[in-house]
Backbone bond lengths (Angstrom), bond angles and torsions (degrees), N, CA, C in turn:
res aa  C-N    CA-C-N  psi(-1)  N-CA   C-N-CA  omega(-1)  CA-C   N-CA-C  phi
1 M - - - 1.434 - - 1.523 107.99 -
2 Q 1.325 116.76 142.01 1.453 121.01 -177.32 1.518 108.76 -128.52
3 D 1.305 117.35 137.80 1.449 122.44 178.94 1.522 107.57 -127.35
4 I 1.330 116.98 125.84 1.460 120.98 -178.81 1.521 108.19 -116.84
5 Y 1.316 116.42 133.18 1.451 120.23 175.22 1.516 108.77 -142.04
6 K 1.337 116.69 159.89 1.456 121.79 -175.70 1.521 109.80 -123.13
7 S 1.339 116.52 135.43 1.457 121.10 175.05 1.513 109.06 -151.30
8 N 1.312 116.55 140.14 1.469 122.03 178.11 1.523 111.96 51.17
9 D 1.330 116.96 42.93 1.463 123.49 178.80 1.525 113.59 60.10
10 E 1.317 117.13 20.68 1.458 121.25 175.80 1.517 107.92 -117.31
11 V 1.308 117.16 140.03 1.454 121.01 176.39 1.518 108.25 -98.57
12 H 1.322 117.52 129.17 1.454 123.34 179.56 1.525 108.15 -112.62
13 V 1.296 117.41 130.29 1.452 121.75 174.90 1.515 107.32 -111.66
14 V 1.312 115.86 125.25 1.456 121.11 -177.75 1.520 107.73 -116.18
15 Y 1.317 116.95 125.63 1.451 122.24 177.80 1.512 109.03 -109.12
16 F 1.327 115.70 133.21 1.448 120.85 173.01 1.512 106.26 -103.10
17 L 1.311 117.13 113.00 1.456 121.91 -174.57 1.522 109.32 -102.36
18 V 1.312 114.84 116.32 1.449 121.50 -178.90 1.518 107.83 -116.13
19 D 1.308 116.43 138.52 1.459 121.88 177.59 1.524 113.58 62.34
20 S 1.329 118.72 27.15 1.452 119.58 175.32 1.526 108.58 -81.67
21 E 1.318 115.27 153.79 1.459 121.28 -178.18 1.526 110.31 -78.15
22 D 1.317 116.60 140.98 1.455 122.23 175.68 1.526 107.27 -85.31
23 L 1.330 115.75 83.45 1.454 122.50 -171.25 1.517 108.40 -140.28
24 S 1.311 117.70 131.06 1.463 120.85 178.07 1.525 109.88 -85.85
25 F 1.323 115.51 161.62 1.457 120.70 176.32 1.521 110.36 -58.93
26 E 1.320 116.25 -42.50 1.464 120.68 -178.81 1.530 111.81 -59.80
27 E 1.332 116.64 -36.85 1.469 120.67 177.60 1.532 110.82 -73.80
28 A 1.334 116.18 -44.56 1.471 120.43 -175.96 1.519 112.28 -64.38
29 V 1.303 117.32 -39.90 1.463 120.58 -176.17 1.531 111.51 -67.02
30 Q 1.323 117.36 -17.63 1.462 121.61 178.51 1.533 112.46 -82.74
31 E 1.343 117.11 -13.65 1.454 120.85 -174.93 1.527 111.15 -111.77
32 E 1.324 116.31 126.06 1.463 121.77 -177.80 1.526 112.37 -59.03
33 K 1.339 117.22 -34.68 1.469 120.70 -178.55 1.526 111.96 -62.56
34 W 1.343 118.05 -24.07 1.459 121.48 177.27 1.521 112.29 -98.20
35 Q 1.335 117.74 -23.56 1.464 120.87 -179.08 1.535 111.27 -63.35
36 K 1.318 116.89 -42.54 1.469 120.89 -178.59 1.529 111.85 -60.89
37 P 1.347 119.12 -52.09 1.473 117.44 178.92 1.529 113.63 -64.85
38 M 1.337 117.64 -29.92 1.461 119.77 176.39 1.521 110.24 -66.55
39 N 1.322 117.13 -42.97 1.464 121.03 177.32 1.524 111.50 -64.17
40 E 1.336 116.83 -38.54 1.465 120.83 177.50 1.529 110.83 -62.78
41 E 1.320 117.05 -40.89 1.463 121.30 179.27 1.527 110.64 -64.20
42 I 1.311 118.04 -44.10 1.474 121.12 178.57 1.527 110.45 -63.35
43 R 1.337 117.62 -42.32 1.473 120.46 177.42 1.533 111.00 -61.50
44 A 1.328 117.73 -40.87 1.466 121.29 178.87 1.527 110.89 -64.41
45 I 1.324 117.20 -41.08 1.468 121.14 177.90 1.522 110.22 -60.77
46 K 1.324 117.27 -44.60 1.471 121.34 179.25 1.525 111.36 -67.46
47 R 1.329 116.92 -45.36 1.471 122.31 -177.81 1.529 111.12 -61.91
48 N 1.328 116.93 -39.83 1.463 121.76 -177.46 1.527 113.51 -88.73
49 N 1.333 117.13 1.49 1.472 121.20 -176.65 1.523 110.45 48.95
50 T 1.327 115.62 45.67 1.455 121.74 -176.99 1.526 111.44 -62.53
51 W 1.304 117.27 -45.33 1.447 121.71 176.90 1.515 108.86 -157.97
52 E 1.306 115.66 165.60 1.457 120.93 -179.68 1.523 109.85 -134.89
53 L 1.306 115.24 151.72 1.466 120.14 175.14 1.520 108.82 -78.32
54 T 1.309 115.94 140.19 1.451 120.67 -179.55 1.527 109.00 -150.92
55 D 1.304 116.64 167.15 1.461 120.43 175.28 1.517 108.51 -70.62
56 L 1.304 116.37 139.00 1.459 122.29 -179.05 1.527 109.54 -79.31
57 P 1.341 117.61 125.77 1.474 119.42 177.26 1.527 111.04 -61.43
58 K 1.315 116.46 150.85 1.454 121.37 -179.15 1.523 110.27 -58.12
59 G 1.322 116.54 131.80 1.452 122.51 178.32 1.522 114.71 84.88
60 A 1.327 118.16 -6.98 1.466 120.91 -179.74 1.522 110.46 -85.99
61 R 1.329 115.81 151.57 1.465 121.00 177.13 1.522 109.07 -98.68
62 P 1.322 117.43 138.73 1.470 119.33 178.67 1.527 110.81 -71.49
63 I 1.318 115.39 152.69 1.459 121.47 173.97 1.517 107.23 -91.74
64 C 1.309 116.97 126.02 1.458 121.05 179.86 1.524 109.56 -96.39
65 V 1.311 115.31 150.33 1.457 121.12 179.77 1.519 109.56 -124.95
66 K 1.313 115.51 164.43 1.453 119.81 174.44 1.519 108.45 -145.91
67 W 1.310 115.61 156.71 1.458 122.19 176.72 1.516 109.35 -88.91
68 V 1.324 115.55 138.05 1.461 122.63 174.69 1.521 106.72 -120.16
69 Y 1.314 116.53 127.94 1.465 122.75 -175.73 1.518 110.30 -113.76
70 K 1.326 115.54 139.24 1.460 119.60 -179.53 1.522 110.06 -146.39
71 K 1.326 115.85 139.49 1.462 122.17 173.30 1.518 107.70 -94.46
72 K 1.331 117.30 124.96 1.462 121.72 176.65 1.524 108.06 -93.84
73 T 1.327 115.93 127.50 1.459 120.27 -177.78 1.524 111.12 -115.36
74 N 1.332 115.97 156.61 1.461 121.33 175.88 1.527 109.43 -87.71
75 S 1.326 117.20 -174.42 1.464 120.80 -176.58 1.529 113.02 -66.40
76 D 1.353 116.68 -19.23 1.463 120.67 177.97 1.529 112.20 -88.47
77 G 1.331 116.72 -1.32 1.458 120.79 -179.74 1.519 113.63 85.01
78 E 1.348 117.04 6.07 1.464 120.80 178.19 1.517 109.59 -84.10
79 I 1.322 116.35 144.77 1.464 121.20 -179.44 1.526 109.47 -69.61
80 E 1.349 115.65 122.41 1.460 122.30 176.87 1.521 111.22 -90.03
81 R 1.337 115.06 -44.02 1.461 119.82 -179.82 1.519 109.86 -162.72
82 Y 1.320 114.27 168.87 1.454 122.47 178.06 1.528 107.93 -110.17
83 K 1.328 116.80 137.94 1.462 121.66 179.30 1.514 109.13 -121.51
84 A 1.312 115.26 142.71 1.459 121.96 174.86 1.522 107.41 -133.42
85 R 1.314 115.61 131.50 1.462 121.26 178.95 1.504 109.03 -128.24
86 L 1.332 115.40 139.38 1.454 122.68 176.94 1.527 106.07 -98.16
87 V 1.332 117.34 113.79 1.463 121.56 -175.47 1.518 110.95 -121.95
88 V 1.312 115.34 156.14 1.462 121.92 178.10 1.513 108.59 -77.61
89 K 1.325 116.22 135.17 1.464 120.76 176.03 1.520 108.79 -70.71
90 G 1.317 116.91 144.51 1.443 121.70 179.87 1.522 112.14 -79.00
91 Y 1.315 116.25 144.78 1.464 121.73 178.71 1.509 109.04 -132.90
92 K 1.335 115.73 157.08 1.476 120.84 173.57 1.494 109.38 -116.89
């Protein structure tokens, strides 16, 4: 679920992550089952021109991101696939 609100000319995106895996990037990158969905996510970001790397303007703060991992299961509770999403970390 995603909630977007605007204040002081800044847009804030808030993600509520339910049932995500407690897995670090360092752990996920070691496992092939997570490497494929991570690569798919990066390809989608590039294909959709979601964002681009650029030089940070003086005085600006960088936006940090994190990986969120989730196992998708069928109605029997068996793992159907693994998903990885690159999301912006929340700030106040």
